[in-house]
Structures are given as structure tokens and as C-alpha cells.
C-alpha positions in Angstrom: -3.9 -11.3 -33.2 -0.7 -11.0 -35.3 -2.6 -9.0 -38.0 -3.9 -6.5 -35.4 -0.3 -5.9 -34.1 1.3 -5.7 -37.5 2.5 -2.1 -38.0 2.6 -2.5 -41.8 -1.1 -3.4 -41.9 -2.2 -0.8 -39.4 -0.3 2.1 -40.9 -1.0 1.0 -44.5 -4.8 0.8 -43.8 -4.7 4.3 -42.2 -3.1 5.7 -45.3 -5.6 3.9 -47.6 -8.5 5.4 -45.5 -7.4 8.9 -46.6 -6.3 7.8 -50.1 -9.7 6.5 -51.2 -11.7 9.7 -50.6 -8.8 11.7 -52.1 -9.0 9.6 -55.3 -12.8 9.9 -55.3 -12.6 13.6 -54.9 -10.2 13.9 -57.9 -12.2 11.6 -60.1 -15.7 13.1 -59.3 -14.5 16.7 -59.2 -17.0 18.0 -61.7 -20.0 16.0 -60.5 -19.5 17.0 -56.8 -19.6 20.8 -57.7 -17.8 21.7 -54.5 -17.3 25.4 -54.0 -14.3 24.8 -51.8 -12.8 21.9 -53.7 -9.2 22.9 -53.2 -9.6 23.1 -49.5 -10.9 19.5 -49.5 -8.1 18.4 -51.8 -5.4 20.1 -49.7 -6.8 18.7 -46.4 -7.1 15.1 -47.6 -3.7 15.3 -49.3 -2.1 16.5 -46.1 -3.8 13.7 -44.1 -2.6 11.1 -46.6 0.9 12.6 -46.5 1.0 12.3 -42.7 -0.2 8.7 -42.7 2.2 7.8 -45.5 5.1 9.1 -43.5 3.8 7.1 -40.5 3.8 4.0 -42.8 7.4 4.7 -43.9 8.4 4.4 -40.2 7.9 0.6 -40.5 10.7 0.0 -43.0 14.1 -0.8 -41.4 16.2 0.8 -44.2 14.2 4.1 -43.9 14.6 4.0 -40.1 18.4 3.9 -40.6 18.3 6.9 -42.9 16.4 9.0 -40.3 18.4 7.6 -37.3 19.8 10.9 -36.1 17.7 12.9 -33.6 17.5 16.0 -35.7 16.1 14.2 -38.7 13.8 12.1 -36.6 12.3 15.3 -35.1 11.8 16.7 -38.6 10.0 13.6 -39.7 7.8 13.7 -36.6 7.0 17.4 -37.2 6.0 16.7 -40.9 4.0 13.6 -39.9 2.1 14.9 -36.9 2.0 18.7 -37.2 1.9 19.3 -41.0 0.3 16.1 -42.1 -2.3 15.2 -39.5 -3.0 18.4 -37.5 -2.9 20.9 -40.4 -4.7 18.3 -42.6 -7.5 18.0 -40.2 -7.8 21.8 -39.7 -8.0 22.4 -43.5 -10.4 19.5 -44.0 -12.7 20.6 -41.2 -12.6 24.2 -42.5 -13.6 23.0 -45.9 -16.5 21.0 -44.4 -17.7 24.0 -42.4 -17.5 26.5 -45.3 -19.1 24.1 -47.8 -22.0 22.8 -45.7 -22.6 24.8 -42.5 -21.6 28.4 -43.2 -24.5 28.7 -45.8 -27.1 27.5 -43.3 -25.9 29.9 -40.6 -25.8 32.9 -43.0 -29.4 32.2 -44.1 -30.7 32.0 -40.5 
């Protein structure tokens, strides 16, 4: 039960979940032949960035740096709005344009 409740493990694994496809995308760029590669790259990078900021919340010395309310709100904004929300929007847009927009246009 301790591993499930461990914030380092939870947030670290969430960051790795977005890092692995990002690295794969970078390495296999030419073989994948994605028309909207940069949208995939930006979306996964923003998702990784948001989860990395969430992982940094677990460290005491970083919590002390961002202890004031103003800085805390900025970190939450970049973590949740820029990283996660905007990352998902860009990634879903890339998926739609790459795989579904062609099928709808042909119909």
C-alpha cells in the first residue's frame, strides 16, 4: 500500500507515461511519416512538461521556493492549463488531423 500512496512514484510514473511515446516519436520520426509530426511533438511535450511540474511538487526544497501564493498559482497554471489541458488539446488535434480528417473528407 505504501507504493500506491507514494507521491514520488505516482507522479514519476505519470511523467514517464508521456516521456516514452515522446522519445519514440523523436527516434522514429522518419519511419512514422506523420504529416502532423510537430503537433504530436508539441502535444506530448506539453503533457510531459505538465507532469514533470507535478512531479517537482513532491520535493520539499522546491515547495519552499514556490511557497508564496502568487508563485504557487503560476506553477498550477503552467502545470494544469498549459501542460495538461493545452497538451491534450494539441495532441487530440494531431490525432484527428492525421487519422480522421482524411476519412471524413473522402466520404
